[in-house]
C-alpha positions as CSV (number, residue, x, y, z in Angstrom):
1,M,30.0,1.6,0.6
2,H,26.7,0.0,1.4
3,A,25.9,-3.4,4.4
4,T,23.8,-4.8,5.6
5,Q,22.9,-6.4,8.5
6,T,20.0,-8.7,9.8
7,L,18.8,-10.3,12.6
8,S,15.9,-11.7,15.1
9,V,15.7,-10.7,19.8
10,P,13.0,-11.6,21.2
11,G,10.4,-9.4,22.6
12,T,11.3,-8.1,25.2
13,L,13.3,-5.7,27.0
14,P,15.9,-8.2,27.7
15,G,15.8,-7.7,23.8
16,V,15.6,-4.4,23.3
17,Q,18.8,-4.6,24.3
18,L,20.3,-7.1,22.5
19,A,18.9,-4.8,19.0
20,I,20.7,-1.7,20.6
21,Q,24.1,-4.0,21.2
22,A,23.9,-4.9,17.5
23,F,22.6,-2.1,16.4
24,D,26.5,-1.1,18.5
25,R,28.2,-3.5,17.1
26,F,27.0,-2.6,13.6
27,C,28.0,0.8,13.7
28,R,31.9,0.1,14.6
29,A,31.7,-2.6,11.3
30,H,31.1,-0.3,9.1
31,G,32.8,3.3,10.7
32,L,29.7,5.1,11.5
33,S,30.0,8.4,13.2
34,D,28.3,9.0,16.7
35,G,26.0,10.9,16.3
36,A,24.4,7.9,14.2
37,A,24.9,5.8,16.6
38,W,23.4,8.1,19.6
39,R,20.3,9.7,17.6
40,F,19.7,5.8,16.2
41,R,20.2,4.4,19.6
42,L,17.9,7.0,21.4
43,A,15.3,6.3,18.3
44,L,16.0,2.2,18.2
45,D,15.1,1.7,21.7
46,E,12.0,4.0,21.8
47,I,9.7,2.0,19.2
48,L,11.2,-2.0,20.4
49,S,9.9,-0.7,24.1
50,N,6.6,0.8,22.7
51,I,6.6,-2.7,20.6
52,V,7.0,-4.9,23.5
53,R,5.1,-3.0,26.2
54,H,2.3,-2.0,23.9
55,G,2.4,-4.0,21.2
56,L,3.0,-7.5,22.2
57,A,2.5,-6.7,25.8
58,G,3.6,-10.3,27.0
59,R,2.8,-11.9,24.8
60,P,5.8,-14.6,23.1
61,A,7.1,-12.9,19.8
62,S,9.8,-12.1,17.8
63,I,11.7,-8.6,16.2
64,D,12.9,-8.3,13.2
65,L,15.6,-5.9,12.2
66,T,17.7,-5.0,8.8
67,F,20.4,-2.5,10.1
68,S,21.6,-1.1,5.9
69,V,24.6,2.0,5.6
70,D,24.9,3.4,2.2
71,T,27.4,6.5,1.7
72,D,25.0,9.1,2.4
73,Y,22.2,7.3,4.6
74,V,21.4,5.0,7.4
75,A,18.0,2.8,8.2
76,I,16.8,0.5,10.5
77,E,13.6,-1.4,9.0
78,I,11.6,-3.1,12.2
79,V,9.4,-5.9,11.7
80,D,6.8,-6.9,14.6
81,E,3.2,-9.3,15.2
82,A,2.0,-6.8,17.1
83,E,-1.8,-6.1,16.7
84,A,-2.0,-3.0,13.3
85,F,-0.5,0.3,15.1
86,N,0.7,2.9,12.3
87,P,3.1,5.6,15.1
88,L,3.3,7.9,12.0
89,L,-0.4,9.0,12.8
90,A,-0.8,9.7,16.5
91,P,-1.0,13.2,16.9
92,P,1.8,15.1,17.6
93,A,2.5,15.7,21.6
94,D,1.6,18.6,23.4
95,T,5.0,20.3,24.7
96,S,2.7,23.7,25.3
97,S,1.0,22.9,28.1
98,P,1.4,22.0,31.3
99,L,2.7,19.5,32.6
100,A,-0.2,18.2,35.0
101,E,-2.8,18.9,32.3
102,R,-1.0,16.8,28.8
103,M,-2.1,13.6,27.6
104,P,0.4,10.8,28.3
105,G,2.2,9.5,25.7
106,G,3.7,10.4,22.4
107,L,6.3,12.2,23.1
108,G,8.8,9.1,21.9
109,I,7.3,8.9,18.2
110,T,7.6,12.7,18.0
111,L,11.3,12.3,19.2
112,V,11.9,9.8,16.8
113,R,10.3,12.1,14.0
114,Q,12.7,14.6,15.2
115,L,15.8,12.5,14.9
116,M,15.1,10.8,11.6
117,D,15.1,12.7,7.9
118,E,12.4,10.4,7.4
119,T,10.1,7.4,8.2
120,A,7.6,4.9,7.6
121,Y,5.1,2.8,8.5
122,E,3.4,-0.1,6.4
123,R,1.0,-3.0,7.5
124,R,1.8,-6.0,5.0
125,D,0.8,-10.0,5.7
126,A,-0.3,-9.5,9.2
127,R,3.5,-7.7,10.7
128,N,4.6,-4.4,11.4
129,Y,6.8,-2.8,8.9
130,F,8.3,0.2,10.9
131,T,11.3,2.2,8.6
132,M,13.4,4.7,10.2
133,R,15.8,6.8,7.9
134,W,18.8,9.5,8.1
135,R,21.1,10.9,5.9
136,S,24.6,10.6,7.0
137,D,25.9,13.8,6.2
138,G,26.9,14.6,9.1
139,D,28.6,13.9,13.0
140,S,25.0,15.7,14.0
């Protein structure tokens, strides 16, 4: 089984919710496990919220998404027109220092890296391309 769905959502917080709802429908339509759905829902919310809050910072723009499923993987590609930013170059979040001593930020991308088997970033044609992929060989 191979299926792909593309859509564009507004680069707003309500647009983030539209993307998550669309992914939920995609999961149901293609029989994806609850395990796949929750990990992508969490990662999708984190990445899109950061694009909206920090990358676009109120500038009107759309975010393009491609959902893909095959027999052994699920993937989401996110494309935006925000300033170039590769979240994969961010240093790992400090989780060992006391909370009051930690620098804010970084936990979200750390979480995304833990949830996904593969993440990739590319800057092309003045757009950010971020891909998350998980091998769907189990329900967790």
